[in-house]
Biopython code that builds the backbone (N, CA, C, O; Angstrom):
import numpy as np
from Bio.PDB.StructureBuilder import StructureBuilder

atoms = [
    (1, "UNK", "N", (-7.922, -21.267, -12.818)),
    (1, "UNK", "CA", (-9.073, -20.965, -13.663)),
    (1, "UNK", "C", (-8.586, -20.252, -14.909)),
    (1, "UNK", "O", (-7.954, -19.199, -14.826)),
    (2, "UNK", "N", (-8.870, -20.808, -16.021)),
    (2, "UNK", "CA", (-8.482, -20.179, -17.277)),
    (2, "UNK", "C", (-9.646, -19.357, -17.816)),
    (2, "UNK", "O", (-10.806, -19.565, -17.460)),
    (3, "UNK", "N", (-9.304, -18.443, -18.663)),
    (3, "UNK", "CA", (-10.322, -17.674, -19.364)),
    (3, "UNK", "C", (-10.965, -18.566, -20.428)),
    (3, "UNK", "O", (-10.274, -19.364, -21.061)),
    (4, "UNK", "N", (-12.253, -18.444, -20.628)),
    (4, "UNK", "CA", (-12.944, -19.172, -21.681)),
    (4, "UNK", "C", (-12.821, -18.368, -22.976)),
    (4, "UNK", "O", (-13.129, -17.176, -23.004)),
    (5, "UNK", "N", (-12.374, -19.017, -24.036)),
    (5, "UNK", "CA", (-12.211, -18.345, -25.322)),
    (5, "UNK", "C", (-13.566, -18.154, -25.996)),
    (5, "UNK", "O", (-14.354, -19.093, -26.110)),
    (6, "UNK", "N", (-13.826, -16.933, -26.437)),
    (6, "UNK", "CA", (-15.015, -16.615, -27.218)),
    (6, "UNK", "C", (-14.587, -15.752, -28.391)),
    (6, "UNK", "O", (-13.524, -15.133, -28.346)),
    (7, "UNK", "N", (-15.406, -15.702, -29.452)),
    (7, "UNK", "CA", (-15.017, -14.873, -30.592)),
    (7, "UNK", "C", (-16.191, -14.290, -31.364)),
    (7, "UNK", "O", (-16.065, -13.210, -31.941)),
    (8, "UNK", "N", (-17.319, -14.970, -31.389)),
    (8, "UNK", "CA", (-18.433, -14.476, -32.206)),
    (8, "UNK", "C", (-19.289, -13.476, -31.428)),
    (8, "UNK", "O", (-19.248, -13.433, -30.198)),
    (9, "UNK", "N", (-20.048, -12.691, -32.146)),
    (9, "UNK", "CA", (-20.951, -11.729, -31.518)),
    (9, "UNK", "C", (-21.948, -12.447, -30.614)),
    (9, "UNK", "O", (-22.250, -11.963, -29.523)),
    (10, "UNK", "N", (-22.459, -13.591, -31.051)),
    (10, "UNK", "CA", (-23.418, -14.349, -30.240)),
    (10, "UNK", "C", (-22.790, -14.798, -28.922)),
    (10, "UNK", "O", (-23.432, -14.716, -27.875)),
    (11, "UNK", "N", (-21.546, -15.269, -28.960)),
    (11, "UNK", "CA", (-20.852, -15.679, -27.728)),
    (11, "UNK", "C", (-20.613, -14.486, -26.816)),
    (11, "UNK", "O", (-20.769, -14.584, -25.598)),
    (12, "UNK", "N", (-20.234, -13.354, -27.410)),
    (12, "UNK", "CA", (-19.988, -12.144, -26.626)),
    (12, "UNK", "C", (-21.282, -11.688, -25.956)),
    (12, "UNK", "O", (-21.297, -11.404, -24.758)),
    (13, "UNK", "N", (-22.359, -11.620, -26.725)),
    (13, "UNK", "CA", (-23.656, -11.201, -26.167)),
    (13, "UNK", "C", (-24.091, -12.125, -25.037)),
    (13, "UNK", "O", (-24.599, -11.658, -24.017)),
    (14, "UNK", "N", (-23.900, -13.423, -25.206)),
    (14, "UNK", "CA", (-24.275, -14.393, -24.184)),
    (14, "UNK", "C", (-23.460, -14.185, -22.907)),
    (14, "UNK", "O", (-24.011, -14.215, -21.807)),
    (15, "UNK", "N", (-22.166, -13.975, -23.050)),
    (15, "UNK", "CA", (-21.308, -13.748, -21.882)),
    (15, "UNK", "C", (-21.727, -12.476, -21.148)),
    (15, "UNK", "O", (-21.860, -12.477, -19.924)),
    (16, "UNK", "N", (-21.931, -11.406, -21.887)),
    (16, "UNK", "CA", (-22.288, -10.123, -21.286)),
    (16, "UNK", "C", (-23.621, -10.210, -20.543)),
    (16, "UNK", "O", (-23.817, -9.517, -19.545)),
    (17, "UNK", "N", (-24.521, -11.038, -21.010)),
    (17, "UNK", "CA", (-25.854, -11.154, -20.415)),
    (17, "UNK", "C", (-25.869, -11.900, -19.081)),
    (17, "UNK", "O", (-26.923, -11.994, -18.452)),
    (18, "UNK", "N", (-24.746, -12.426, -18.639)),
    (18, "UNK", "CA", (-24.671, -13.153, -17.370)),
    (18, "UNK", "C", (-25.199, -12.286, -16.229)),
    (18, "UNK", "O", (-24.843, -11.113, -16.114)),
    (19, "UNK", "N", (-26.035, -12.864, -15.404)),
    (19, "UNK", "CA", (-26.619, -12.149, -14.262)),
    (19, "UNK", "C", (-25.962, -12.583, -12.959)),
    (19, "UNK", "O", (-25.633, -13.756, -12.782)),
    (20, "UNK", "N", (-25.775, -11.641, -12.057)),
    (20, "UNK", "CA", (-25.321, -11.947, -10.708)),
    (20, "UNK", "C", (-23.825, -12.019, -10.501)),
    (20, "UNK", "O", (-23.375, -12.131, -9.361)),
    (21, "UNK", "N", (-23.041, -11.959, -11.554)),
    (21, "UNK", "CA", (-21.582, -11.989, -11.436)),
    (21, "UNK", "C", (-20.994, -10.927, -12.349)),
    (21, "UNK", "O", (-21.626, -10.507, -13.319)),
    (22, "UNK", "N", (-19.789, -10.501, -12.035)),
    (22, "UNK", "CA", (-19.049, -9.677, -12.982)),
    (22, "UNK", "C", (-18.646, -10.550, -14.151)),
    (22, "UNK", "O", (-18.433, -11.752, -13.993)),
    (23, "UNK", "N", (-18.541, -9.953, -15.314)),
    (23, "UNK", "CA", (-18.029, -10.629, -16.505)),
    (23, "UNK", "C", (-16.838, -9.812, -16.985)),
    (23, "UNK", "O", (-16.988, -8.640, -17.330)),
    (24, "UNK", "N", (-15.666, -10.417, -17.009)),
    (24, "UNK", "CA", (-14.462, -9.754, -17.475)),
    (24, "UNK", "C", (-14.082, -10.352, -18.820)),
    (24, "UNK", "O", (-13.945, -11.568, -18.959)),
    (25, "UNK", "N", (-13.912, -9.482, -19.806)),
    (25, "UNK", "CA", (-13.501, -9.926, -21.132)),
    (25, "UNK", "C", (-12.140, -9.309, -21.411)),
    (25, "UNK", "O", (-11.987, -8.088, -21.446)),
    (26, "UNK", "N", (-11.158, -10.175, -21.609)),
    (26, "UNK", "CA", (-9.766, -9.788, -21.829)),
    (26, "UNK", "C", (-9.503, -9.893, -23.322)),
    (26, "UNK", "O", (-9.503, -10.986, -23.887)),
    (27, "UNK", "N", (-9.279, -8.752, -23.956)),
    (27, "UNK", "CA", (-9.045, -8.692, -25.401)),
    (27, "UNK", "C", (-7.550, -8.540, -25.634)),
    (27, "UNK", "O", (-6.927, -7.611, -25.119)),
    (28, "UNK", "N", (-6.975, -9.454, -26.411)),
    (28, "UNK", "CA", (-5.521, -9.502, -26.535)),
    (28, "UNK", "C", (-5.103, -9.923, -27.939)),
    (28, "UNK", "O", (-5.924, -10.325, -28.764)),
    (29, "UNK", "N", (-3.810, -9.818, -28.181)),
    (29, "UNK", "CA", (-3.190, -10.384, -29.381)),
    (29, "UNK", "C", (-2.133, -11.371, -28.928)),
    (29, "UNK", "O", (-1.552, -11.217, -27.854)),
    (30, "UNK", "N", (-1.881, -12.385, -29.746)),
    (30, "UNK", "CA", (-0.884, -13.389, -29.375)),
    (30, "UNK", "C", (-1.354, -14.232, -28.208)),
    (30, "UNK", "O", (-2.551, -14.461, -28.035)),
    (31, "UNK", "N", (-0.404, -14.694, -27.408)),
    (31, "UNK", "CA", (-0.724, -15.531, -26.252)),
    (31, "UNK", "C", (-1.273, -14.684, -25.116)),
    (31, "UNK", "O", (-0.936, -13.508, -24.981)),
    (32, "UNK", "N", (-2.120, -15.294, -24.306)),
    (32, "UNK", "CA", (-2.679, -14.630, -23.133)),
    (32, "UNK", "C", (-1.579, -14.425, -22.101)),
    (32, "UNK", "O", (-0.799, -15.339, -21.833)),
    (33, "UNK", "N", (-1.515, -13.243, -21.528)),
    (33, "UNK", "CA", (-0.535, -12.931, -20.496)),
    (33, "UNK", "C", (-0.800, -13.832, -19.281)),
    (33, "UNK", "O", (-1.932, -13.885, -18.801)),
    (34, "UNK", "N", (0.217, -14.539, -18.777)),
    (34, "UNK", "CA", (0.019, -15.416, -17.619)),
    (34, "UNK", "C", (-0.523, -14.672, -16.393)),
    (34, "UNK", "O", (-1.212, -15.265, -15.563)),
    (35, "UNK", "N", (-0.216, -13.384, -16.277)),
    (35, "UNK", "CA", (-0.729, -12.604, -15.153)),
    (35, "UNK", "C", (-2.252, -12.530, -15.210)),
    (35, "UNK", "O", (-2.911, -12.507, -14.170)),
    (36, "UNK", "N", (-2.812, -12.492, -16.417)),
    (36, "UNK", "CA", (-4.267, -12.438, -16.563)),
    (36, "UNK", "C", (-4.906, -13.696, -15.980)),
    (36, "UNK", "O", (-5.932, -13.606, -15.306)),
    (37, "UNK", "N", (-4.323, -14.859, -16.224)),
    (37, "UNK", "CA", (-4.848, -16.092, -15.644)),
    (37, "UNK", "C", (-4.648, -16.123, -14.129)),
    (37, "UNK", "O", (-5.481, -16.667, -13.405)),
    (38, "UNK", "N", (-3.557, -15.546, -13.653)),
    (38, "UNK", "CA", (-3.324, -15.473, -12.210)),
    (38, "UNK", "C", (-4.442, -14.665, -11.542)),
    (38, "UNK", "O", (-4.979, -15.072, -10.512)),
    (39, "UNK", "N", (-4.785, -13.518, -12.137)),
    (39, "UNK", "CA", (-5.867, -12.697, -11.596)),
    (39, "UNK", "C", (-7.189, -13.458, -11.660)),
    (39, "UNK", "O", (-7.998, -13.377, -10.736)),
    (40, "UNK", "N", (-7.409, -14.189, -12.738)),
    (40, "UNK", "CA", (-8.649, -14.957, -12.891)),
    (40, "UNK", "C", (-8.798, -15.965, -11.755)),
    (40, "UNK", "O", (-9.899, -16.177, -11.247)),
    (41, "UNK", "N", (-7.706, -16.574, -11.365)),
    (41, "UNK", "CA", (-7.746, -17.541, -10.281)),
    (41, "UNK", "C", (-8.138, -16.947, -8.946)),
    (41, "UNK", "O", (-8.685, -17.647, -8.093)),
    (42, "UNK", "N", (-7.867, -15.672, -8.752)),
    (42, "UNK", "CA", (-8.162, -15.010, -7.478)),
    (42, "UNK", "C", (-9.629, -14.609, -7.333)),
    (42, "UNK", "O", (-10.119, -14.449, -6.215)),
    (43, "UNK", "N", (-10.328, -14.448, -8.448)),
    (43, "UNK", "CA", (-11.661, -13.843, -8.383)),
    (43, "UNK", "C", (-12.750, -14.703, -9.015)),
    (43, "UNK", "O", (-13.744, -14.168, -9.507)),
    (44, "UNK", "N", (-12.584, -16.015, -9.011)),
    (44, "UNK", "CA", (-13.548, -16.901, -9.676)),
    (44, "UNK", "C", (-14.927, -16.890, -9.007)),
    (44, "UNK", "O", (-15.926, -17.180, -9.664)),
    (45, "UNK", "N", (-14.997, -16.566, -7.729)),
    (45, "UNK", "CA", (-16.295, -16.561, -7.046)),
    (45, "UNK", "C", (-17.186, -15.415, -7.504)),
    (45, "UNK", "O", (-18.410, -15.548, -7.522)),
    (46, "UNK", "N", (-16.583, -14.295, -7.871)),
    (46, "UNK", "CA", (-17.377, -13.115, -8.202)),
    (46, "UNK", "C", (-17.381, -12.773, -9.690)),
    (46, "UNK", "O", (-18.159, -11.926, -10.129)),
    (47, "UNK", "N", (-16.516, -13.425, -10.468)),
    (47, "UNK", "CA", (-16.324, -13.006, -11.851)),
    (47, "UNK", "C", (-16.157, -14.195, -12.785)),
    (47, "UNK", "O", (-15.453, -15.154, -12.469)),
    (48, "UNK", "N", (-16.819, -14.121, -13.950)),
    (48, "UNK", "CA", (-16.578, -15.066, -15.046)),
    (48, "UNK", "C", (-15.582, -14.422, -16.001)),
    (48, "UNK", "O", (-15.722, -13.249, -16.347)),
    (49, "UNK", "N", (-14.587, -15.175, -16.425)),
    (49, "UNK", "CA", (-13.505, -14.647, -17.244)),
    (49, "UNK", "C", (-13.550, -15.205, -18.665)),
    (49, "UNK", "O", (-13.685, -16.411, -18.870)),
    (50, "UNK", "N", (-13.435, -14.305, -19.637)),
    (50, "UNK", "CA", (-13.428, -14.668, -21.056)),
    (50, "UNK", "C", (-12.246, -13.990, -21.730)),
    (50, "UNK", "O", (-11.728, -12.982, -21.248)),
    (51, "UNK", "N", (-11.833, -14.560, -22.849)),
    (51, "UNK", "CA", (-10.753, -13.948, -23.622)),
    (51, "UNK", "C", (-11.141, -13.939, -25.095)),
    (51, "UNK", "O", (-11.818, -14.839, -25.592)),
    (52, "UNK", "N", (-10.687, -12.890, -25.772)),
    (52, "UNK", "CA", (-10.889, -12.779, -27.210)),
    (52, "UNK", "C", (-9.553, -12.396, -27.827)),
    (52, "UNK", "O", (-8.988, -11.353, -27.499)),
    (53, "UNK", "N", (-9.050, -13.240, -28.721)),
    (53, "UNK", "CA", (-7.826, -12.933, -29.472)),
    (53, "UNK", "C", (-8.243, -12.055, -30.655)),
    (53, "UNK", "O", (-8.706, -12.556, -31.679)),
    (54, "UNK", "N", (-8.075, -10.746, -30.498)),
    (54, "UNK", "CA", (-8.583, -9.828, -31.515)),
    (54, "UNK", "C", (-7.808, -9.903, -32.830)),
    (54, "UNK", "O", (-8.278, -9.412, -33.856)),
    (55, "UNK", "N", (-6.632, -10.512, -32.803)),
    (55, "UNK", "CA", (-5.903, -10.717, -34.057)),
    (55, "UNK", "C", (-6.521, -11.865, -34.859)),
    (55, "UNK", "O", (-6.191, -12.053, -36.030)),
    (56, "UNK", "N", (-7.423, -12.638, -34.224)),
    (56, "UNK", "CA", (-8.100, -13.743, -34.894)),
    (56, "UNK", "C", (-9.606, -13.537, -34.965)),
    (56, "UNK", "O", (-10.300, -14.295, -35.642)),
    (57, "UNK", "N", (-10.116, -12.535, -34.285)),
    (57, "UNK", "CA", (-11.557, -12.296, -34.227)),
    (57, "UNK", "C", (-11.869, -10.850, -34.592)),
    (57, "UNK", "O", (-11.827, -9.961, -33.741)),
    (58, "UNK", "N", (-12.179, -10.626, -35.856)),
    (58, "UNK", "CA", (-12.557, -9.284, -36.295)),
    (58, "UNK", "C", (-13.833, -8.828, -35.578)),
    (58, "UNK", "O", (-13.989, -7.646, -35.273)),
    (59, "UNK", "N", (-14.745, -9.773, -35.311)),
    (59, "UNK", "CA", (-15.990, -9.428, -34.611)),
    (59, "UNK", "C", (-15.704, -8.885, -33.211)),
    (59, "UNK", "O", (-16.294, -7.891, -32.789)),
    (60, "UNK", "N", (-14.796, -9.544, -32.501)),
    (60, "UNK", "CA", (-14.454, -9.096, -31.155)),
    (60, "UNK", "C", (-13.787, -7.739, -31.170)),
    (60, "UNK", "O", (-14.098, -6.879, -30.346)),
    (61, "UNK", "N", (-12.874, -7.543, -32.101)),
    (61, "UNK", "CA", (-12.169, -6.263, -32.202)),
    (61, "UNK", "C", (-13.140, -5.138, -32.505)),
    (61, "UNK", "O", (-13.060, -4.060, -31.916)),
    (62, "UNK", "N", (-14.051, -5.391, -33.420)),
    (62, "UNK", "CA", (-15.030, -4.372, -33.806)),
    (62, "UNK", "C", (-16.047, -4.128, -32.685)),
    (62, "UNK", "O", (-16.385, -2.981, -32.396)),
    (63, "UNK", "N", (-16.527, -5.184, -32.066)),
    (63, "UNK", "CA", (-17.538, -5.086, -31.012)),
    (63, "UNK", "C", (-17.074, -4.141, -29.904)),
    (63, "UNK", "O", (-17.845, -3.321, -29.406)),
    (64, "UNK", "N", (-15.804, -4.272, -29.528)),
    (64, "UNK", "CA", (-15.270, -3.483, -28.420)),
    (64, "UNK", "C", (-14.445, -2.279, -28.876)),
    (64, "UNK", "O", (-13.878, -1.567, -28.047)),
    (65, "UNK", "N", (-14.378, -2.050, -30.185)),
    (65, "UNK", "CA", (-13.619, -0.925, -30.732)),
    (65, "UNK", "C", (-12.195, -0.902, -30.157)),
    (65, "UNK", "O", (-11.735, 0.115, -29.637)),
    (66, "UNK", "N", (-11.521, -2.031, -30.263)),
    (66, "UNK", "CA", (-10.190, -2.192, -29.686)),
    (66, "UNK", "C", (-9.148, -1.471, -30.541)),
    (66, "UNK", "O", (-9.024, -1.725, -31.740)),
    (67, "UNK", "N", (-8.405, -0.570, -29.904)),
    (67, "UNK", "CA", (-7.301, 0.123, -30.569)),
    (67, "UNK", "C", (-5.964, -0.200, -29.919)),
    (67, "UNK", "O", (-4.911, 0.024, -30.517)),
    (68, "UNK", "N", (-6.001, -0.727, -28.690)),
    (68, "UNK", "CA", (-4.803, -1.077, -27.933)),
    (68, "UNK", "C", (-5.055, -2.416, -27.249)),
    (68, "UNK", "O", (-6.157, -2.684, -26.772)),
    (69, "UNK", "N", (-4.021, -3.251, -27.208)),
    (69, "UNK", "CA", (-4.149, -4.490, -26.455)),
    (69, "UNK", "C", (-3.080, -4.541, -25.382)),
    (69, "UNK", "O", (-1.982, -4.013, -25.564)),
    (70, "UNK", "N", (-3.395, -5.167, -24.279)),
    (70, "UNK", "CA", (-4.705, -5.717, -23.989)),
    (70, "UNK", "C", (-5.707, -4.620, -23.639)),
    (70, "UNK", "O", (-5.342, -3.544, -23.166)),
    (71, "UNK", "N", (-6.955, -4.918, -23.881)),
    (71, "UNK", "CA", (-8.082, -4.114, -23.414)),
    (71, "UNK", "C", (-8.928, -5.030, -22.546)),
    (71, "UNK", "O", (-9.153, -6.193, -22.880)),
    (72, "UNK", "N", (-9.388, -4.494, -21.436)),
    (72, "UNK", "CA", (-10.182, -5.272, -20.502)),
    (72, "UNK", "C", (-11.528, -4.568, -20.336)),
    (72, "UNK", "O", (-11.584, -3.379, -20.021)),
    (73, "UNK", "N", (-12.603, -5.313, -20.552)),
    (73, "UNK", "CA", (-13.948, -4.781, -20.376)),
    (73, "UNK", "C", (-14.660, -5.596, -19.304)),
    (73, "UNK", "O", (-14.611, -6.826, -19.313)),
    (74, "UNK", "N", (-15.321, -4.903, -18.380)),
    (74, "UNK", "CA", (-16.034, -5.569, -17.298)),
    (74, "UNK", "C", (-17.509, -5.184, -17.368)),
    (74, "UNK", "O", (-17.861, -4.018, -17.542)),
    (75, "UNK", "N", (-18.357, -6.197, -17.227)),
    (75, "UNK", "CA", (-19.805, -6.012, -17.284)),
    (75, "UNK", "C", (-20.435, -6.582, -16.027)),
    (75, "UNK", "O", (-19.900, -7.504, -15.412)),
    (76, "UNK", "N", (-21.569, -6.028, -15.656)),
    (76, "UNK", "CA", (-22.367, -6.548, -14.542)),
    (76, "UNK", "C", (-23.826, -6.467, -14.958)),
    (76, "UNK", "O", (-24.328, -5.389, -15.278)),
    (77, "UNK", "N", (-24.505, -7.607, -14.954)),
    (77, "UNK", "CA", (-25.919, -7.677, -15.323)),
    (77, "UNK", "C", (-26.198, -7.031, -16.678)),
    (77, "UNK", "O", (-27.205, -6.345, -16.852)),
    (78, "UNK", "N", (-25.308, -7.254, -17.623)),
    (78, "UNK", "CA", (-25.507, -6.791, -18.985)),
    (78, "UNK", "C", (-25.032, -5.384, -19.288)),
    (78, "UNK", "O", (-25.118, -4.947, -20.436)),
    (79, "UNK", "N", (-24.537, -4.665, -18.304)),
    (79, "UNK", "CA", (-24.077, -3.290, -18.520)),
    (79, "UNK", "C", (-22.575, -3.184, -18.309)),
    (79, "UNK", "O", (-22.024, -3.782, -17.384)),
    (80, "UNK", "N", (-21.917, -2.418, -19.176)),
    (80, "UNK", "CA", (-20.478, -2.199, -19.015)),
    (80, "UNK", "C", (-20.250, -1.294, -17.817)),
    (80, "UNK", "O", (-20.851, -0.226, -17.705)),
    (81, "UNK", "N", (-19.369, -1.736, -16.919)),
    (81, "UNK", "CA", (-19.062, -0.942, -15.732)),
    (81, "UNK", "C", (-17.650, -0.373, -15.762)),
    (81, "UNK", "O", (-17.346, 0.578, -15.041)),
    (82, "UNK", "N", (-16.784, -0.952, -16.596)),
    (82, "UNK", "CA", (-15.422, -0.441, -16.691)),
    (82, "UNK", "C", (-14.762, -0.986, -17.936)),
    (82, "UNK", "O", (-14.993, -2.129, -18.331)),
    (83, "UNK", "N", (-13.935, -0.153, -18.553)),
    (83, "UNK", "CA", (-13.119, -0.585, -19.681)),
    (83, "UNK", "C", (-11.778, 0.107, -19.555)),
    (83, "UNK", "O", (-11.704, 1.330, -19.434)),
    (84, "UNK", "N", (-10.713, -0.689, -19.585)),
    (84, "UNK", "CA", (-9.368, -0.119, -19.509)),
    (84, "UNK", "C", (-8.533, -0.650, -20.661)),
    (84, "UNK", "O", (-8.659, -1.804, -21.071)),
    (85, "UNK", "N", (-7.684, 0.221, -21.167)),
    (85, "UNK", "CA", (-6.790, -0.159, -22.251)),
    (85, "UNK", "C", (-5.370, -0.179, -21.718)),
    (85, "UNK", "O", (-4.947, 0.728, -21.002)),
    (86, "UNK", "N", (-4.648, -1.215, -22.072)),
    (86, "UNK", "CA", (-3.275, -1.367, -21.609)),
    (86, "UNK", "C", (-3.214, -2.333, -20.444)),
    (86, "UNK", "O", (-4.134, -2.386, -19.628)),
    (87, "UNK", "N", (-2.148, -3.089, -20.360)),
    (87, "UNK", "CA", (-2.039, -4.150, -19.373)),
    (87, "UNK", "C", (-1.152, -3.839, -18.200)),
    (87, "UNK", "O", (-0.494, -4.738, -17.678)),
    (88, "UNK", "N", (-1.110, -2.592, -17.762)),
    (88, "UNK", "CA", (-0.251, -2.247, -16.636)),
    (88, "UNK", "C", (-0.795, -2.861, -15.346)),
    (88, "UNK", "O", (-1.974, -3.202, -15.256)),
    (89, "UNK", "N", (0.064, -2.994, -14.372)),
    (89, "UNK", "CA", (-0.337, -3.501, -13.063)),
    (89, "UNK", "C", (-1.411, -2.595, -12.460)),
    (89, "UNK", "O", (-2.354, -3.078, -11.833)),
    (90, "UNK", "N", (-1.267, -1.294, -12.648)),
    (90, "UNK", "CA", (-2.260, -0.353, -12.103)),
    (90, "UNK", "C", (-3.635, -0.626, -12.698)),
    (90, "UNK", "O", (-4.634, -0.615, -11.979)),
    (91, "UNK", "N", (-3.695, -0.873, -14.012)),
    (91, "UNK", "CA", (-4.981, -1.161, -14.650)),
    (91, "UNK", "C", (-5.563, -2.471, -14.168)),
    (91, "UNK", "O", (-6.771, -2.570, -13.953)),
    (92, "UNK", "N", (-4.714, -3.489, -13.992)),
    (92, "UNK", "CA", (-5.193, -4.767, -13.487)),
    (92, "UNK", "C", (-5.739, -4.606, -12.060)),
    (92, "UNK", "O", (-6.762, -5.198, -11.716)),
    (93, "UNK", "N", (-5.056, -3.807, -11.238)),
    (93, "UNK", "CA", (-5.512, -3.586, -9.877)),
    (93, "UNK", "C", (-6.832, -2.819, -9.850)),
    (93, "UNK", "O", (-7.676, -3.073, -8.990)),
    (94, "UNK", "N", (-7.018, -1.887, -10.777)),
    (94, "UNK", "CA", (-8.275, -1.150, -10.866)),
    (94, "UNK", "C", (-9.431, -2.080, -11.164)),
    (94, "UNK", "O", (-10.518, -1.943, -10.602)),
    (95, "UNK", "N", (-9.187, -3.016, -12.043)),
    (95, "UNK", "CA", (-10.220, -4.006, -12.382)),
    (95, "UNK", "C", (-10.474, -4.919, -11.183)),
    (95, "UNK", "O", (-11.625, -5.179, -10.834)),
    (96, "UNK", "N", (-9.422, -5.397, -10.562)),
    (96, "UNK", "CA", (-9.555, -6.346, -9.450)),
    (96, "UNK", "C", (-10.292, -5.728, -8.271)),
    (96, "UNK", "O", (-10.944, -6.444, -7.511)),
    (97, "UNK", "N", (-10.201, -4.428, -8.107)),
    (97, "UNK", "CA", (-10.835, -3.765, -6.971)),
    (97, "UNK", "C", (-12.337, -3.624, -7.132)),
    (97, "UNK", "O", (-12.991, -3.032, -6.273)),
    (98, "UNK", "N", (-12.897, -4.148, -8.203)),
    (98, "UNK", "CA", (-14.321, -3.985, -8.480)),
    (98, "UNK", "C", (-15.197, -5.008, -7.786)),
    (98, "UNK", "O", (-16.408, -5.004, -8.004)),
    (99, "UNK", "N", (-14.655, -5.868, -6.978)),
    (99, "UNK", "CA", (-15.444, -6.896, -6.292)),
    (99, "UNK", "C", (-16.714, -6.272, -5.844)),
    (99, "UNK", "O", (-17.551, -6.940, -5.237)),
]
sb = StructureBuilder()
sb.init_structure("model")
sb.init_model(0)
sb.init_chain("A")
sb.init_seg("    ")
for serial, (resi, resn, name, xyz) in enumerate(atoms, 1):
    if name == "N":
        sb.init_residue(resn, " ", resi, " ")
    sb.init_atom(name, np.array(xyz, "f"), 0.0, 1.0, " ", f" {name:<3s}", serial, name[0])
structure = sb.get_structure()
């Protein structure tokens, strides 16, 4: 399962508004880390995965006030439940434990 690329405010708002599942938005620069797609494959039943290349999307960078990449934001029923900056294994595990 790959992350779906989004970039505009309208796409971001639509993704966040998803009901009944977690929504994970992976904000990055350059190529997507293969580990991020590996994690996406493990949690497709409970989570929809999106990616925003903030070096190409000023709207995405501004929307999430990104100062460090990767930044991961998780939403449930339209509300942010977690945001972590940095792509360490510990941060990825913290996100994954949100089932």
